C-alpha positions as CSV (number, residue, x, y, z in Angstrom):
1,M,0.0,0.0,0.0
2,C,1.3,3.4,-1.0
3,L,1.1,6.1,1.6
4,A,2.5,8.8,-0.6
5,N,-0.8,9.9,-2.0
6,C,-2.7,9.8,1.4
7,R,-3.8,13.1,2.9
8,P,-3.7,13.6,6.7
9,L,-7.1,13.3,8.4
10,T,-8.4,16.3,10.2
11,L,-10.5,16.1,13.4
12,C,-13.0,19.0,13.6
13,W,-15.1,19.7,16.6
14,S,-18.4,21.6,16.4
15,E,-21.0,22.5,19.0
16,T,-23.6,23.8,16.6
17,F,-25.7,20.7,16.6
18,G,-27.9,21.8,19.6
19,N,-28.4,20.8,23.2
20,T,-29.9,17.6,24.6
21,L,-30.9,16.3,28.0
22,S,-27.4,15.0,28.4
23,G,-25.8,18.4,27.6
24,R,-24.2,19.5,24.4
25,Y,-23.4,17.1,21.7
26,A,-20.0,17.6,20.2
27,A,-19.8,16.7,16.5
28,A,-16.6,15.0,15.7
29,V,-16.0,15.3,12.0
30,L,-13.4,13.2,10.2
31,S,-12.5,14.6,6.9
32,A,-9.6,14.0,4.5
33,D,-10.0,17.5,3.3
34,P,-11.1,20.3,5.8
35,S,-12.9,22.1,3.0
36,Q,-15.4,19.2,2.5
37,A,-18.8,19.4,4.2
38,P,-18.5,17.9,7.7
39,I,-20.2,14.6,8.4
40,P,-21.5,14.8,12.1
41,V,-20.8,12.0,14.5
42,D,-22.5,12.4,17.9
43,V,-20.2,12.1,20.9
44,V,-21.5,12.7,24.5
45,S,-19.5,15.2,26.4
46,A,-18.1,14.8,29.9
47,R,-20.7,17.3,31.1
48,G,-23.5,15.1,29.6
49,V,-22.2,12.0,31.4
50,L,-22.3,14.0,34.7
51,D,-25.8,15.2,34.0
52,W,-27.0,11.6,33.4
53,L,-25.3,10.4,36.6
54,T,-26.9,13.2,38.5
55,A,-30.3,12.2,37.1
56,F,-29.8,8.6,38.0
57,G,-28.7,9.6,41.5
58,T,-31.8,11.7,42.0
59,V,-34.1,8.9,40.9
60,G,-32.3,6.5,43.2
61,A,-32.7,8.9,46.1
62,V,-36.4,9.3,45.5
63,L,-36.9,5.5,45.3
64,V,-35.0,5.0,48.6
65,A,-37.1,7.7,50.2
66,L,-40.3,6.0,49.0
67,I,-39.2,2.6,50.3
68,V,-38.3,4.0,53.7
69,A,-41.6,5.9,53.9
70,G,-43.6,2.8,53.0
71,A,-41.8,0.7,55.6
72,E,-42.4,3.3,58.2
73,Y,-46.1,3.5,57.3
74,Y,-46.4,-0.3,57.5
75,R,-44.6,-0.5,60.9
76,T,-46.8,2.3,62.3
77,K,-50.0,0.6,61.0
78,R,-49.0,-2.8,62.3
79,D,-48.2,-1.3,65.8
80,R,-51.6,0.6,65.8
81,D,-53.4,-2.6,64.8
82,R,-51.7,-4.7,67.5
83,A,-52.1,-2.1,70.3
84,Q,-55.1,-3.7,72.0
85,A,-54.3,-7.3,71.2
86,S,-50.8,-7.0,72.7
87,L,-52.3,-6.3,76.1
88,V,-54.4,-9.5,76.2
89,T,-52.8,-12.5,77.8
90,A,-53.8,-15.8,79.5
91,W,-52.2,-18.5,81.5
92,I,-53.0,-21.4,83.8
93,S,-52.3,-21.1,87.5
94,T,-52.2,-24.4,89.4
95,V,-52.8,-25.4,93.0
96,E,-52.6,-28.7,94.7
97,D,-55.8,-30.1,96.4
98,F,-54.5,-32.0,99.4
99,S,-58.1,-32.8,100.5
100,A,-58.3,-35.4,97.8
101,N,-56.7,-38.8,98.0
102,P,-54.5,-39.0,96.0
103,T,-53.7,-35.3,95.8
104,R,-55.1,-33.6,92.8
105,I,-53.6,-30.7,90.8
106,L,-56.2,-28.1,89.9
107,A,-55.7,-25.4,87.3
108,M,-57.5,-22.1,87.0
109,Y,-57.7,-20.1,83.7
110,T,-56.2,-16.7,84.4
111,V,-56.8,-13.9,81.9
112,H,-55.8,-10.3,81.8
113,N,-57.1,-7.7,79.4
114,G,-54.9,-4.6,80.1
115,S,-56.4,-2.5,77.3
116,T,-59.3,0.0,77.6
117,A,-61.9,-2.0,75.6
118,P,-63.3,-5.5,75.8
119,V,-62.3,-8.3,73.5
120,F,-64.8,-10.7,72.1
121,E,-65.2,-14.5,71.4
122,F,-62.2,-15.1,73.6
123,V,-61.2,-18.8,73.6
124,A,-58.4,-20.5,75.5
125,T,-56.9,-23.9,74.5
126,L,-55.3,-26.1,77.1
127,P,-52.8,-28.5,75.6
128,R,-53.4,-32.3,75.9
129,W,-50.0,-32.9,77.4
130,Y,-51.0,-30.7,80.3
131,L,-54.2,-32.4,80.8
132,G,-52.7,-35.9,80.6
133,G,-55.4,-37.0,78.2
134,P,-55.8,-37.7,74.4
135,E,-57.4,-34.3,73.5
136,E,-56.8,-30.7,74.2
137,K,-59.4,-28.7,76.1
138,I,-61.1,-25.7,74.3
139,T,-63.1,-23.3,76.4
140,N,-66.4,-21.7,75.5
141,P,-66.1,-18.2,73.9
142,V,-66.5,-15.4,76.4
143,M,-66.1,-11.6,76.4
144,I,-63.2,-10.3,78.4
145,V,-63.6,-6.9,79.9
146,P,-60.7,-4.6,80.8
147,T,-59.4,-5.1,84.3
148,K,-56.5,-3.8,86.4
149,E,-56.0,-7.3,87.9
150,P,-56.1,-10.7,86.2
151,M,-59.5,-12.4,86.2
152,Y,-60.9,-15.9,86.2
153,P,-63.6,-16.1,83.5
154,W,-64.2,-19.9,84.0
155,P,-64.5,-20.3,87.8
156,D,-64.5,-24.1,87.9
157,P,-61.0,-25.5,88.3
158,E,-59.7,-28.0,85.8
159,E,-57.9,-31.1,86.9
160,V,-54.5,-31.4,85.2
161,A,-51.6,-33.8,85.2
162,V,-48.7,-31.3,85.6
163,A,-48.1,-28.8,88.4
164,G,-46.9,-25.3,87.5
165,D,-48.1,-22.3,85.5
166,V,-48.2,-22.5,81.8
167,A,-49.2,-20.0,79.0
168,L,-52.3,-20.8,77.0
169,R,-53.0,-20.5,73.3
170,I,-55.8,-18.0,72.9
171,T,-57.8,-16.5,70.1
172,F,-60.1,-13.5,70.2
173,R,-61.5,-10.6,68.3
174,D,-60.5,-7.1,69.3
175,G,-62.6,-3.9,69.4
176,A,-61.7,-3.1,65.8
177,G,-63.0,-6.5,64.6
178,M,-59.6,-8.0,63.9
179,W,-58.9,-11.6,64.9
180,W,-55.8,-12.5,66.9
181,E,-54.0,-15.6,68.2
182,R,-51.4,-15.7,70.9
183,A,-49.5,-18.9,70.9
184,D,-48.5,-20.7,74.1
185,D,-44.9,-19.3,73.6
186,G,-46.3,-15.7,73.8
187,R,-46.1,-14.8,70.1
188,L,-48.9,-12.7,68.8
189,R,-50.2,-12.9,65.2
190,R,-53.1,-11.6,63.3
191,L,-55.7,-14.1,61.9
192,W,-57.2,-13.1,58.5
193,K,-60.4,-15.1,59.2
194,P,-62.2,-16.4,62.3
195,P,-60.6,-19.5,63.8
196,S,-62.3,-22.9,63.4
197,Y,-62.4,-25.1,66.5
């Protein structure tokens, strides 16, 4: 290949092709002869790249703010929904009946509603291992009114096989009409439909 007849290439820059969202386009023109009409080739300037990065950063910041606001709203709503239910607890208190031969262990259902409103359709479940029988014991539904001290909604004691206090699994409907279950390990969760016994 002969390089004797080749002309040097000239790189021409022009900013006459207008502005865009990314800043000015610079037109790089390659021409074997500077007098020929330029052929534009779009090249993004460093300022345009910075504008794009700023735009992406702004969108990212808005998305993060929306996610944080949504999480805060959900947490506040969850806490508000749980406010009454978290104040309702139940457990079994046991006593030994020495008047019987052999000695019997009697259990009383102890319930405390520390909120300011009653709960409805309150049901307590006593586990079968505690009763020493083949089936668990489910109480009749009752309304539990707010009290400062624990109450005994079912006055008749239950004979059980194990001495010692134990937490009960309970279900109830709060004043807002939401159903709740507190497991015998104390965890509280919302039920999305009434429980079936």
